[in-house]
C-alpha positions as CSV (number, residue, x, y, z in Angstrom):
1,M,0.1,0.0,0.0
2,G,2.7,2.4,0.9
3,R,4.5,1.6,-2.5
4,I,1.3,2.6,-4.4
5,L,0.6,5.8,-2.4
6,L,4.3,6.7,-2.8
7,A,3.9,6.0,-6.7
8,C,0.7,8.1,-6.8
9,G,2.6,10.9,-5.0
10,A,5.5,11.0,-7.6
11,S,3.2,10.7,-10.5
12,L,1.2,13.7,-9.3
13,F,4.4,15.6,-8.4
14,L,5.8,15.0,-12.0
15,Y,2.3,16.0,-13.6
16,V,2.6,19.4,-11.7
17,V,6.0,19.9,-12.4
18,A,5.5,19.3,-16.2
19,F,2.6,21.5,-16.6
20,A,3.6,24.2,-14.1
21,W,7.4,24.7,-15.1
22,V,8.0,22.7,-18.5
23,L,5.4,22.2,-20.9
24,D,4.1,25.2,-22.7
25,R,1.6,26.4,-25.6
26,P,3.3,29.2,-27.1
27,L,1.0,29.2,-30.3
28,T,-2.7,28.8,-29.0
29,L,-2.4,29.8,-25.3
30,G,0.5,32.0,-25.9
31,A,-1.4,34.2,-28.4
32,L,-4.4,34.6,-26.1
33,R,-1.9,35.4,-23.1
34,D,-0.3,38.0,-25.1
35,R,-3.4,39.7,-26.0
36,I,-4.6,40.1,-22.6
37,D,-1.3,41.3,-21.3
38,A,-1.0,43.9,-24.1
39,S,-4.4,45.4,-22.8
40,L,-3.3,45.4,-19.3
41,R,-0.1,47.3,-20.0
42,L,-2.2,49.8,-22.0
43,G,-4.7,50.1,-19.3
44,Q,-1.6,50.6,-16.8
45,S,-0.2,53.3,-18.9
46,I,-3.3,55.5,-18.9
47,Q,-3.6,57.7,-15.9
48,Q,-6.6,59.8,-16.7
49,P,-10.4,58.4,-16.6
50,K,-10.5,55.6,-19.4
51,L,-13.3,53.4,-20.9
52,V,-12.3,49.7,-20.8
53,I,-14.2,46.9,-22.7
54,L,-14.6,43.5,-21.3
55,A,-16.1,40.8,-22.8
56,G,-15.6,37.6,-24.8
57,S,-14.3,37.6,-28.3
58,N,-17.5,39.9,-29.2
59,G,-15.3,42.7,-27.6
60,P,-12.3,42.9,-30.1
61,Y,-14.3,41.7,-33.0
62,S,-17.7,43.8,-32.7
63,H,-16.3,46.9,-31.1
64,R,-13.6,49.3,-32.0
65,C,-12.0,51.3,-29.6
66,E,-10.1,53.4,-32.3
67,T,-13.6,54.6,-33.2
68,I,-15.2,54.9,-29.8
69,E,-12.4,56.8,-28.2
70,P,-12.4,60.0,-30.0
71,R,-16.3,59.9,-29.7
72,V,-16.3,59.6,-26.1
73,G,-13.6,61.8,-25.3
74,R,-11.5,59.4,-23.1
75,P,-9.0,56.7,-23.7
76,C,-10.6,53.3,-24.6
77,I,-9.2,50.0,-24.3
78,N,-10.4,46.8,-26.0
79,A,-10.0,44.2,-23.2
80,G,-12.4,41.3,-24.6
81,A,-10.6,38.1,-24.5
82,A,-12.6,34.9,-25.6
83,V,-15.9,33.2,-24.1
84,G,-13.7,30.5,-22.7
85,V,-11.5,33.0,-20.4
86,G,-13.0,33.0,-16.9
87,L,-14.4,36.1,-15.8
88,D,-12.9,36.1,-12.3
89,Y,-9.6,36.0,-13.9
90,L,-10.4,39.1,-15.9
91,F,-11.6,41.1,-13.2
92,V,-9.0,40.3,-10.7
93,R,-6.1,41.1,-13.2
94,W,-8.3,44.6,-14.2
95,K,-9.1,45.5,-10.7
96,P,-5.8,47.1,-9.8
97,L,-5.8,49.1,-13.0
98,L,-9.3,50.6,-12.3
99,H,-9.8,54.1,-10.5
100,P,-12.4,56.6,-9.6
101,G,-14.1,57.9,-12.7
102,D,-13.5,55.0,-15.0
103,I,-16.0,53.1,-16.8
104,V,-16.3,49.4,-17.4
105,Y,-18.5,48.5,-20.5
106,L,-19.6,45.0,-20.4
107,P,-21.3,43.7,-23.9
108,M,-21.1,40.0,-22.5
109,E,-22.1,37.1,-24.7
110,E,-25.2,35.2,-23.5
111,A,-22.9,32.3,-23.0
112,Q,-20.8,33.9,-20.3
113,N,-23.6,34.6,-18.2
114,V,-24.7,30.8,-18.0
115,R,-21.5,29.2,-18.4
116,P,-21.3,26.6,-15.4
117,R,-18.7,27.2,-12.6
118,T,-16.8,23.7,-13.5
119,T,-16.5,24.6,-17.2
120,A,-15.3,28.2,-16.2
121,E,-12.8,27.0,-13.7
122,L,-11.1,24.8,-16.4
123,G,-10.7,27.4,-19.1
124,P,-7.8,28.3,-20.9
125,D,-6.6,30.9,-18.2
126,A,-6.2,28.1,-15.7
127,A,-3.4,26.7,-17.7
128,I,-2.0,30.2,-18.5
129,M,-2.0,31.1,-14.8
130,L,-0.4,27.6,-13.7
131,R,2.3,28.1,-16.2
132,H,3.0,31.8,-16.2
133,D,0.8,33.8,-13.7
134,R,0.7,31.8,-10.5
135,T,0.5,35.4,-8.7
136,T,-3.0,35.9,-10.1
137,L,-3.8,32.2,-9.4
138,S,-2.7,32.7,-5.7
139,L,-5.3,35.7,-5.5
140,L,-8.2,33.4,-6.4
141,P,-10.2,30.8,-4.3
142,L,-8.5,27.5,-3.3
143,R,-11.1,25.5,-5.4
144,R,-10.1,27.6,-8.7
145,Q,-6.4,26.8,-7.6
146,I,-7.1,23.3,-7.1
147,A,-8.9,23.3,-10.6
148,A,-5.9,24.8,-12.3
149,L,-3.8,22.1,-11.2
150,F,-5.7,19.4,-13.1
151,A,-6.8,21.8,-16.1
152,C,-4.3,19.9,-18.4
153,G,-4.2,16.3,-19.8
154,P,-2.4,14.1,-22.3
155,R,-3.6,15.9,-25.2
156,D,-2.3,19.2,-23.6
157,A,1.0,17.6,-23.4
158,I,1.0,16.3,-27.0
159,M,0.1,19.6,-28.2
160,S,2.7,21.3,-26.2
161,L,5.5,19.3,-27.9
162,I,4.1,20.1,-31.2
163,E,3.7,23.8,-30.4
164,V,7.1,24.4,-28.8
165,S,8.8,22.5,-31.8
166,L,6.9,24.7,-34.4
167,D,7.8,27.7,-32.4
168,A,11.4,27.0,-32.1
169,N,11.5,26.2,-35.9
170,G,10.2,29.8,-36.8
171,F,6.6,28.8,-37.5
172,R,4.6,31.7,-38.4
173,D,0.9,31.9,-37.3
174,P,-1.3,32.0,-40.5
175,R,-4.4,33.2,-38.8
176,A,-3.7,36.8,-39.3
177,M,-4.0,36.5,-43.1
178,A,-7.3,34.6,-42.8
179,T,-9.0,36.5,-39.9
180,G,-6.9,39.7,-39.3
181,G,-5.1,41.1,-36.6
182,T,-5.1,43.5,-33.6
183,N,-4.5,47.1,-33.3
184,L,-3.0,49.2,-30.6
185,W,-6.3,49.6,-28.9
186,G,-6.8,45.9,-28.8
187,D,-9.7,45.9,-31.7
188,H,-9.4,43.1,-34.1
189,V,-9.0,44.5,-37.6
190,G,-8.6,43.2,-40.9
191,H,-11.6,41.0,-40.7
192,T,-13.0,42.4,-43.8
193,A,-16.3,41.9,-45.5
194,L,-14.2,40.1,-48.3
195,L,-12.6,37.6,-46.1
196,A,-15.9,36.8,-44.5
197,G,-17.3,35.7,-47.8
198,F,-15.2,32.6,-47.2
199,N,-17.6,31.9,-44.1
200,R,-20.9,32.9,-45.8
201,A,-22.1,29.3,-45.9
202,S,-21.4,28.7,-42.1
203,L,-23.0,31.8,-41.1
204,L,-26.2,31.1,-43.0
205,A,-26.2,27.5,-41.0
206,I,-25.7,28.6,-37.5
207,T,-28.6,28.5,-35.2
208,P,-27.8,30.7,-32.0
209,Y,-29.0,29.3,-28.6
210,H,-30.3,31.7,-26.3
211,P,-30.6,30.9,-22.7
212,T,-33.9,31.2,-20.4
213,S,-34.3,34.2,-18.1
214,A,-33.8,31.5,-15.1
215,Q,-30.5,30.3,-16.6
216,I,-29.4,33.9,-16.9
217,A,-30.7,35.1,-13.2
218,A,-29.0,31.7,-11.8
219,G,-25.7,31.7,-13.9
220,Y,-22.1,31.5,-12.3
221,G,-21.1,34.2,-14.9
222,T,-24.0,36.4,-13.6
223,L,-22.9,36.0,-10.1
224,L,-19.2,37.0,-10.8
225,I,-20.5,40.1,-12.8
226,G,-22.8,41.0,-9.7
227,D,-19.6,40.6,-7.4
228,F,-17.8,42.9,-9.8
229,I,-20.3,45.6,-9.9
230,Q,-20.3,45.6,-6.0
231,W,-16.7,46.0,-6.0
232,A,-16.7,48.8,-8.5
233,G,-19.4,50.5,-6.5
234,L,-16.9,50.8,-3.6
235,H,-14.0,51.9,-6.0
236,G,-15.9,54.6,-7.8
237,V,-15.8,53.0,-10.9
238,R,-18.9,52.9,-13.0
239,V,-20.1,49.5,-14.8
240,I,-22.4,49.6,-18.0
241,G,-23.9,46.5,-19.2
242,G,-24.8,46.0,-22.9
243,L,-25.9,43.2,-25.4
244,S,-23.5,41.1,-27.5
245,T,-24.1,41.2,-31.1
246,G,-26.1,38.7,-32.8
247,F,-28.4,38.0,-35.8
248,A,-31.4,40.0,-36.5
249,D,-33.4,36.9,-37.5
250,S,-32.6,35.2,-34.2
251,P,-33.4,37.8,-31.3
252,I,-33.2,37.1,-27.7
253,G,-36.5,36.8,-26.0
254,D,-38.1,39.4,-23.8
255,T,-37.8,37.8,-20.4
256,S,-34.3,36.9,-21.2
257,L,-33.4,40.3,-22.1
258,D,-35.2,41.4,-18.8
259,A,-32.9,39.0,-16.7
260,I,-29.8,40.4,-18.3
261,R,-31.0,44.1,-17.9
262,A,-31.5,43.1,-14.1
263,I,-27.9,42.4,-13.5
264,Y,-27.1,46.0,-14.0
265,H,-29.7,47.6,-11.4
266,G,-27.2,49.2,-8.9
267,S,-26.8,52.8,-8.4
268,N,-23.3,52.9,-10.1
269,T,-24.4,51.1,-13.0
270,G,-26.2,51.6,-16.4
271,F,-27.5,49.4,-19.2
272,L,-27.0,50.6,-22.8
273,E,-29.6,49.1,-25.1
274,L,-29.4,50.2,-28.9
275,A,-32.6,50.6,-30.6
276,N,-31.9,47.3,-32.8
277,H,-30.8,45.6,-29.5
278,S,-27.3,45.2,-31.2
279,R,-29.0,42.7,-33.9
280,Y,-27.6,42.9,-37.6
281,P,-28.2,41.1,-40.9
282,R,-26.1,37.8,-41.1
283,T,-24.2,39.6,-44.1
284,A,-22.8,42.0,-41.5
285,F,-20.9,39.3,-39.7
286,F,-17.4,37.6,-40.1
287,D,-17.5,34.1,-38.9
288,T,-20.0,33.6,-35.7
289,Q,-23.0,35.8,-34.4
290,D,-20.8,37.3,-32.0
291,H,-18.5,38.6,-34.5
292,L,-19.2,41.5,-36.8
293,N,-17.1,42.1,-39.9
294,E,-14.8,45.0,-39.8
295,D,-17.6,47.4,-41.4
296,G,-20.2,46.3,-39.3
297,Q,-17.7,46.8,-36.1
298,I,-17.2,50.3,-37.1
299,S,-20.8,51.0,-37.6
300,H,-21.7,49.5,-34.4
301,S,-19.1,51.3,-32.4
302,I,-20.4,54.6,-33.6
303,L,-23.8,53.7,-32.1
304,V,-22.0,52.2,-29.0
305,A,-20.2,55.6,-28.6
306,E,-23.4,57.5,-29.0
307,G,-25.3,55.3,-26.5
308,L,-22.5,55.6,-24.0
309,N,-22.3,59.5,-24.2
310,Q,-26.1,59.6,-23.6
311,L,-25.7,57.4,-20.6
312,T,-23.0,59.3,-18.7
313,D,-24.1,62.4,-20.0
314,R,-21.5,63.5,-22.1
315,T,-21.6,65.9,-25.1
316,P,-20.7,63.8,-28.1
317,A,-17.1,64.2,-29.1
318,L,-16.2,65.3,-32.6
319,S,-15.2,62.1,-34.5
320,R,-11.7,62.0,-36.3
């Protein structure tokens, strides 16, 4: 029995050492980590009141801080990441950089509200923290730390060996040519309507899923957003909720919309609801219902800027 326990302990030790100090995913998780860190560095460099957009990939694909910033008259940072990245991880990393007078806009994807806690705790940020950011991991609850220890498996080990080898041999990520890149504000750019033409068939085939009001109200993401709103209220930060973009032919239900509105009911919050409920024709999208193409992104961002000005009682700034 002792030998079995010793073997189990040794294998567990080797597993933790491998994924915490040796194995890495420089092409996939590395790209995501670089994008998150770049937005945080930008946030750290700005001392005046700023606007931060936090969401999943709907943030950078469907919103353009380059367009919004001059219209709202304050620096804008597009800090959206991916739906799979834990909201608790994003909130913990951004809290030290948020100051009184800042505005955080949350056009969250519906999936982020209802994502189960177990799924959220095993997202890509778990592996990123275990390998590169154990300081942030130490700030999260013990359950989250334990989950990060066991977020990787044999497939991750194989992919690590492949990615490290490709990276060492100068492999160039082809995604920028196929989907565009990122600008200084953190916006996704280059996802043109022309490139979107290659995704036309898949866009027409998508049937979006809309969670019920009960799922939204009880969702783990909703809980995390509520906790963040409470923190923001204590620190002079205003939170404004919003809707993710979506297909005009697949609107969110009225009761589900009411449940999303209800999240942002505090004195330091607001809810931006455009006349079109952020719904557009499928031809305005790039590859999913959360990603407008570049033309749609710019048009939507102009409307968002106007809506934010109305909610914050600002006179719209001159565009540039």
